Structure formats: C-alpha cells, structure tokens
C-alpha positions in Angstrom: 2.3 -39.0 -5.7 1.4 -37.5 -9.1 0.6 -33.9 -9.4 -1.7 -32.5 -12.0 -0.4 -29.2 -13.4 -2.5 -27.0 -15.7 -0.7 -24.9 -18.3 -1.5 -22.8 -21.3 -0.5 -24.7 -24.4 0.6 -28.2 -25.3 3.7 -30.3 -24.8 6.9 -28.7 -26.1 5.5 -25.2 -25.6 7.3 -22.6 -23.5 4.8 -23.2 -20.7 5.7 -26.9 -20.8 9.4 -25.9 -20.5 8.5 -23.8 -17.4 6.6 -26.7 -15.8 9.6 -29.0 -16.4 11.9 -26.4 -14.8 9.6 -26.0 -11.8 9.2 -29.8 -11.3 12.4 -31.3 -12.7 12.2 -34.5 -10.6 8.4 -34.8 -10.1 5.9 -37.2 -11.6 3.6 -34.7 -13.4 0.4 -35.1 -15.2 -0.1 -32.2 -17.6 -3.5 -30.6 -18.2 -3.2 -28.6 -21.4 -5.5 -25.5 -21.7 -6.0 -23.2 -24.7 -6.3 -20.0 -22.6 -4.9 -18.6 -19.4 -8.4 -18.3 -18.0 -8.9 -22.1 -18.4 -5.7 -22.7 -16.5 -7.0 -20.7 -13.5 -10.4 -22.3 -13.7 -8.8 -25.8 -13.6 -7.1 -24.9 -10.4 -10.1 -23.2 -8.9 -12.3 -26.2 -9.7 -9.7 -28.6 -8.3 -9.3 -30.2 -11.8 -5.6 -29.4 -11.3 -3.4 -29.1 -8.2 -1.4 -26.2 -9.7 -1.3 -23.9 -12.6 1.5 -22.3 -14.6 1.1 -19.1 -16.5 3.3 -16.4 -18.0 3.1 -13.1 -16.2 5.7 -10.8 -17.9 8.1 -10.6 -20.7 11.1 -8.4 -21.2 9.9 -7.2 -24.6 6.1 -7.1 -24.2 6.1 -6.2 -20.5 3.5 -7.3 -18.0 0.7 -9.6 -19.2 -2.0 -7.5 -17.5 -5.0 -9.9 -17.8 -3.1 -12.6 -15.9 -2.6 -10.3 -12.9 -6.4 -9.9 -13.0 -6.9 -13.7 -13.1 -4.6 -14.3 -10.2 -6.2 -11.6 -8.1 -9.8 -12.4 -9.0 -9.3 -16.1 -8.3 -7.6 -15.4 -5.0 -4.7 -17.6 -6.0 -1.3 -17.7 -4.3 2.0 -17.5 -6.2 4.0 -20.4 -4.9 7.1 -20.1 -7.1 8.5 -18.5 -10.2 10.8 -19.4 -13.0 12.3 -17.4 -15.9 13.0 -18.8 -19.4 15.3 -17.4 -22.1 12.9 -17.2 -25.0 14.4 -17.5 -28.5 11.9 -17.4 -31.4 12.1 -19.5 -34.6 10.1 -19.5 -37.8 9.2 -23.1 -38.9 7.3 -24.8 -41.7 7.1 -28.1 -43.5 10.2 -29.6 -45.0 10.7 -28.4 -48.6 9.4 -24.9 -47.8 11.5 -21.7 -47.9 10.9 -18.4 -46.3 9.9 -17.1 -49.7 7.1 -19.6 -49.9 5.4 -18.4 -46.7 2.2 -16.4 -47.0 1.0 -16.7 -43.4 2.6 -16.8 -40.0 0.7 -18.2 -37.0 1.6 -18.0 -33.3 0.4 -17.0 -29.8 -0.4 -13.2 -29.6 2.3 -12.6 -27.0 4.9 -14.4 -29.2 3.9 -12.3 -32.2 4.3 -9.1 -30.1 7.8 -10.2 -29.3 8.6 -10.4 -33.0 7.0 -7.1 -34.2 10.2 -5.7 -35.9 10.7 -8.9 -37.8 7.1 -9.3 -39.0 7.0 -5.7 -40.2 9.5 -6.6 -42.9 6.9 -8.6 -44.8 4.6 -7.1 -47.4 1.2 -5.7 -46.4 -0.7 -8.7 -48.0 1.2 -11.1 -45.7 -1.1 -12.6 -43.1 -0.1 -12.6 -39.4 -2.6 -14.8 -37.5 -3.1 -15.2 -33.7 -3.4 -18.7 -32.6 -3.9 -20.7 -29.3 -0.2 -21.1 -28.5 3.2 -21.5 -30.2 3.4 -25.3 -30.2 -0.3 -25.9 -31.2 0.1 -23.8 -34.3 3.2 -25.7 -35.3 1.5 -29.0 -34.7 -1.4 -28.0 -36.9 0.9 -27.2 -39.8 2.4 -30.7 -39.5 -0.9 -32.5 -39.0 -2.7 -30.7 -41.8 0.3 -30.6 -44.1 -0.2 -26.8 -44.6 2.0 -25.3 -47.3 2.7 -21.6 -47.4 2.1 -21.4 -43.6 4.7 -21.0 -40.9 4.6 -20.9 -37.1 6.7 -18.9 -34.6 7.8 -21.1 -31.7 10.8 -22.4 -29.9 13.3 -24.7 -31.6 12.2 -27.6 -29.4 8.8 -27.4 -31.1 10.4 -27.8 -34.6 12.2 -30.8 -33.3 9.2 -32.4 -31.8 6.9 -32.0 -34.8 9.6 -32.5 -37.5 9.4 -29.0 -39.0 12.1 -27.1 -40.9 13.5 -24.0 -39.3 13.4 -21.1 -41.8 14.7 -18.3 -39.6 16.0 -18.1 -36.0 16.3 -15.6 -33.1 13.7 -13.3 -34.7 12.5 -11.7 -31.4 13.0 -7.9 -31.2 15.6 -8.2 -28.4 18.0 -11.1 -28.4 18.1 -11.3 -24.6 14.4 -12.1 -24.3 13.0 -13.6 -21.1 9.6 -14.6 -19.9 8.7 -15.0 -16.2 6.3 -17.8 -15.3 4.6 -18.3 -12.0 3.2 -21.4 -10.2 -0.3 -20.9 -8.9 -2.2 -22.7 -6.2 -5.1 -22.2 -3.9 -4.6 -20.0 -0.8 -4.7 -23.0 1.5 -1.6 -24.4 -0.1 1.5 -24.0 1.9 4.2 -21.7 0.5 7.9 -22.4 0.5 9.3 -21.4 3.9 12.7 -20.1 2.9 11.3 -17.3 0.9 13.1 -14.1 -0.1 10.6 -12.6 -2.6 6.9 -11.6 -2.4 4.1 -10.3 -4.6 1.7 -8.0 -2.9 -1.3 -5.9 -3.9 -2.4 -2.7 -2.3 -5.0 0.0 -2.8 -4.4 3.6 -1.6 -6.5 6.3 -0.2 -6.9 9.4 -2.4 -4.4 11.4 -0.4 -1.4 13.4 -1.6 1.8 11.4 -1.1 0.0 8.1 -0.3 2.2 6.1 -2.8 5.3 7.9 -1.6 4.5 6.9 2.0 4.5 3.2 0.9 7.7 3.5 -1.0 9.4 5.3 2.0 8.3 2.6 4.4 9.7 -0.2 2.2 13.0 1.7 1.7 13.3 2.4 5.5 13.1 -1.2 6.3 15.3 -2.4 3.4 12.5 -4.1 1.5 13.7 -3.8 -2.1 10.9 -3.2 -4.6 11.8 -4.8 -7.9 8.5 -4.1 -9.8 5.4 -2.0 -9.5 2.4 -2.4 -11.8 -1.0 -0.6 -11.6 -4.3 -2.1 -12.7 -7.7 -0.5 -12.9 -10.2 -1.6 -10.2 -13.2 -3.1 -12.0 -16.4 -1.2 -11.3 -14.5 1.8 -9.8 -13.6 4.2 -12.6 -10.2 5.9 -12.3 -9.2 3.9 -9.3 -6.2 1.6 -9.4 -4.6 -1.2 -7.4 -0.9 -1.6 -7.3 0.8 -5.0 -7.7 4.4 -4.9 -6.4 7.2 -7.4 -6.3 9.7 -7.1 -3.4 12.7 -9.0 -2.2 14.0 -9.3 1.3 16.5 -11.2 3.4 14.3 -12.6 6.2 10.7 -13.6 5.8 9.6 -12.9 9.4 10.9 -9.4 9.1 9.0 -9.0 5.8 5.8 -10.1 7.7 6.4 -7.4 10.3 6.8 -4.7 7.7 3.6 -5.9 6.0 1.8 -5.4 9.3 3.0 -1.8 9.4 2.0 -1.4 5.8 -1.6 -2.3 6.6 -1.8 1.0 8.6 -0.6 3.0 5.6 -2.8 1.6 2.8 -6.6 1.2 2.3 -6.3 -2.5 1.4 -3.4 -4.9 1.4 -3.2 -8.4 0.0 -0.2 -10.7 0.0 -0.5 -12.7 -3.2 2.6 -14.9 -2.8 5.7 -15.4 -0.7 8.3 -17.5 -2.5 11.9 -18.0 -3.4 13.7 -16.1 -6.2 16.7 -18.5 -6.5 15.1 -20.2 -9.6 17.0 -23.4 -10.5 18.1 -24.4 -7.0 14.8 -23.5 -5.3 12.4 -25.0 -7.8 13.9 -28.4 -7.1 13.5 -28.0 -3.4 10.0 -26.7 -3.7 9.0 -29.6 -6.0 10.3 -32.2 -3.6 8.7 -30.5 -0.7 5.1 -30.6 -2.1 5.6 -34.0 -3.7 6.4 -35.3 -0.2 3.4 -33.6 1.3 5.4 -31.0 3.3 
C-alpha cells in the first residue's frame, strides 16, 4: 500500500526530511506543494492521504497561520516529529561569499537567520521564495551567479552547490516541530501521551485560571499555550494548548470535565510524543490498515 503525503517544498527540503522521519519504512508518494495552504487543500480534497506541515520553531516561535489552517480544515494531528535545523548558505561552484548580491529562501528560514543577514550592506537583497530547496534548485538550474540560497546541507549535496557559510541560524540549537495531518475520520495512534486541544472561554474573571487549575489538579501537564484571534469576532480569542499525560483514557475523562468549564472545546489531535520510536510504529500501523 502506497501512501500519498503532501508536503510544503520539494525533495531534500526540511519537510521532506520530516516525512522520511515520520515514515522511515513506508512506500511513500510525495505530493510537493508550494504553500502550506495547498498542503491542507490536498488532504481536504483527498488528493493526498496525509499532509506534513511545520507548526513551530525554537527561534521564530509558532507559525500562526498553520494553526488556523489546521483548525479551519477540521484536521486531526496524528503524529509529530522534531528536526534539528542547521542553516547553510550555498551557491554555484566558483562563487565566494563576497560575490553574492542576493540571498533567497523560505520566509521562515530567513527569519531564523536574521542576525546573520543584518551583517550585509543595505543594498544587499534578501528575497522570500517558495521553500529552501526550491530556491537552491533554481540557482543550479538557471546557473544564477551572485545569488545564494539558505537551506540545509542536504540540499547543497543534492543539487551540487558549494557551501559558502554554515550554521548561520541565530541560535545554534535550532529545532522545528512538524505535524502529520489527516482527516478527522482517520484513526489516531492508540498509545498516545500527548494531545493538542483548542478551547474558547466565556468572558468571566478567572476563566483561564480555572482551566489551568483543572489540568494541574489531574496531573495533565501543559507544555504549550497559544492564543489566536477568532475570525469575525473582534477581540475574542481561541486558545490552542499542548498537553502531555500518562494514560489516554484518563485524559479523555479530564476533557469531559473541561467541557463544563469552557465555552467551546475541540480535541485537535491525540498522538505520541516519543518521536523516533513511535513514528515507526505509527507508520507501520497505518500502512497495514490498522
């Protein structure tokens, strides 16, 4: 059974690495998309079985539009994986860093390298592109001189480009979290210990504190909280929260109690946080139709 997986970017991109980590033993057909929105549309329209998108980075923070895409499309987060992201500057053979007049990359990648890019003179052009690997491929295909790309070193190797500078991201320990998306009818991994939920609160004093106290009382550890504006409702916000727990049935019971505390509750995904070990099990389970 071959799975079609939509991802933002082309082969050798960081998203491709995330797909490979999520499905290390699976027969995968890649569907390359030039935007996160097209990834979610491919899953929604059944042109792909699953989608993989980045959701947060340790330098840039949450990729807020992607939370909106997941919520609006009513997708389920089925798994997550985290990559160590090291950024490299690459160009054609024969070029040096002093020859470069433009640097191209994905907007999020450029944000991760702000300190480095600020060292260049004002006339130096920094140009947002489709994704890291596509910009590097374009330099090679079009034989562009004076132009460099920011991408992972695997991209330089694939397209035969020369690395001009390395590890240029603002923080050396740079990580990006990717999630695997599917439709709500897809079955989640049954040995879960992590979940992503969304809730909307009443406009009452202490309403958020009541939620946090409930989670704390029942030993549900909140690892992240992110607020997003509710479209069409000025100054109203939804909260997206990641929690970890020891027993999934107990988590479900706590969520039932939480429904009485909040105005609206949505469980976006229940999945496993043990990345390497679990992605292999998860991949085998869905490939075998379980």
